[in-house]
C-alpha positions as CSV (number, residue, x, y, z in Angstrom):
1,Q,1.0,-12.3,11.0
2,V,4.0,-10.1,10.7
3,Q,3.4,-6.4,11.3
4,L,5.9,-3.7,10.5
5,V,6.1,-0.2,11.8
6,E,8.5,2.4,10.5
7,S,9.8,5.5,12.3
8,G,12.5,8.0,12.0
9,G,11.6,10.1,9.0
10,G,11.7,13.8,8.9
11,L,13.1,16.9,7.2
12,V,16.9,17.2,6.8
13,Q,19.2,19.4,4.8
14,A,21.2,18.1,1.9
15,G,24.3,16.4,3.1
16,G,22.7,15.4,6.4
17,S,21.8,12.0,7.9
18,L,18.8,10.2,9.2
19,R,18.2,6.7,10.6
20,L,15.0,4.9,9.9
21,S,13.7,2.0,12.0
22,C,11.4,-0.8,11.1
23,A,10.0,-2.7,14.1
24,A,8.6,-6.1,13.5
25,S,6.0,-7.9,15.6
26,G,4.1,-11.1,15.2
27,G,7.2,-12.9,14.1
28,T,11.0,-12.7,13.9
29,F,13.4,-12.0,11.1
30,S,14.3,-15.6,10.8
31,G,13.6,-16.9,7.4
32,Y,12.5,-13.6,6.0
33,R,14.0,-11.2,3.5
34,M,13.6,-7.7,4.7
35,V,13.9,-4.7,2.5
36,W,13.4,-0.9,2.2
37,F,11.6,0.6,-0.7
38,R,10.9,4.2,-1.4
39,Q,8.4,6.1,-3.4
40,P,9.4,9.6,-4.6
41,P,6.6,12.1,-5.3
42,G,4.9,11.3,-8.6
43,K,7.1,8.3,-9.2
44,E,7.0,4.5,-8.9
45,R,8.0,2.6,-5.8
46,E,11.6,1.6,-6.1
47,F,13.9,-0.8,-4.3
48,V,16.5,0.7,-2.0
49,T,18.2,-2.1,-0.1
50,G,17.6,-5.6,1.2
51,I,18.9,-8.0,3.8
52,S,18.4,-11.7,4.4
53,W,20.0,-14.5,6.3
54,S,20.9,-18.1,5.6
55,G,22.5,-19.9,8.5
56,K,25.3,-17.6,9.7
57,T,25.6,-15.8,6.4
58,T,24.0,-12.4,5.8
59,Y,23.2,-11.2,2.3
60,I,22.8,-7.5,1.7
61,N,22.4,-5.5,-1.5
62,Y,21.8,-1.9,-2.4
63,S,20.5,0.0,-5.4
64,D,23.1,1.9,-7.3
65,S,21.6,5.2,-6.3
66,V,22.2,4.7,-2.6
67,K,25.3,2.4,-2.5
68,G,28.0,3.9,-0.3
69,R,25.6,6.3,1.4
70,F,23.0,4.1,3.0
71,T,23.5,1.1,5.3
72,I,21.0,-1.5,6.3
73,S,21.3,-3.4,9.5
74,R,19.2,-5.3,12.1
75,D,19.1,-5.8,15.8
76,S,17.7,-9.3,16.4
77,A,17.2,-8.8,20.1
78,K,14.9,-5.8,19.3
79,N,13.4,-7.4,16.2
80,T,14.2,-4.1,14.5
81,M,15.7,-3.3,11.1
82,Y,17.5,0.0,10.5
83,L,18.4,2.2,7.5
84,Q,21.2,4.6,8.2
85,M,21.1,7.3,5.5
86,T,24.1,9.7,5.1
87,S,25.1,12.3,2.5
88,L,21.4,12.8,1.8
89,K,20.4,14.4,-1.5
90,P,17.2,16.2,-2.5
91,E,16.5,13.2,-4.8
92,D,16.3,10.9,-1.8
93,T,13.0,12.7,-0.9
94,A,10.4,10.0,-0.7
95,V,8.1,7.9,1.5
96,Y,10.2,5.1,2.7
97,Y,8.6,1.7,3.4
98,C,10.0,-1.4,5.0
99,A,8.7,-4.7,3.7
100,A,9.2,-8.5,4.2
101,R,8.6,-11.8,2.5
102,Y,9.3,-15.3,3.6
103,G,12.4,-16.8,2.0
104,T,15.8,-15.5,0.9
105,V,15.2,-15.0,-2.8
106,D,16.7,-11.6,-3.8
107,T,13.8,-10.0,-5.5
108,R,13.5,-6.2,-6.0
109,R,9.9,-6.2,-7.2
110,W,7.6,-4.6,-4.7
111,E,4.8,-6.9,-5.8
112,D,6.7,-9.9,-4.4
113,Y,6.6,-8.6,-0.8
114,D,3.7,-9.7,1.5
115,Y,4.1,-7.5,4.6
116,W,4.5,-3.7,4.6
117,G,4.8,-0.9,7.0
118,Q,2.8,2.3,6.8
119,G,5.7,4.3,5.4
120,T,7.6,7.3,6.8
121,Q,8.3,10.5,5.0
122,V,11.8,11.7,4.3
123,T,12.3,15.2,2.9
124,V,15.7,16.5,1.9
125,S,16.0,20.2,1.3
126,S,18.6,21.7,-1.0
C-alpha cells in the first residue's frame, strides 16, 4: 500500500518560490505515474504536473498555467518527488496534493488516481 505525505507549503509573496515534497512509503516510484494536483478555494481540483518512467525514459508534462514556472522532479534514493514553484502568483493559491497510480498512462483526471497525500496549503499574497 503506497502512502504519500506532502510537505513544504506555506505563505509566500507574489514572485516568490516554494518547494513542495511528496515522500512515498510502502512502495517505490517504479511503475507508477506520480502527479501534483491542486484545489483553489471554491474550485475543482486541477492537474498541475505529472511524471512517469518507462525504462530509461522520463515523461513529464505540465498544465499550461504553470509551464515555465514549476518543475517536477524526483529523488529515487529518497523515494521523494518534488515540485519547485517559482514566479508564484496569487492564483496559484491552493491546497496542493500529490497522487499516484500504477502505470504510465498520461491521465489528468483526478478520479484516475488511487493514492493521495493529505495535501499542503500554498498561499500566495499579492
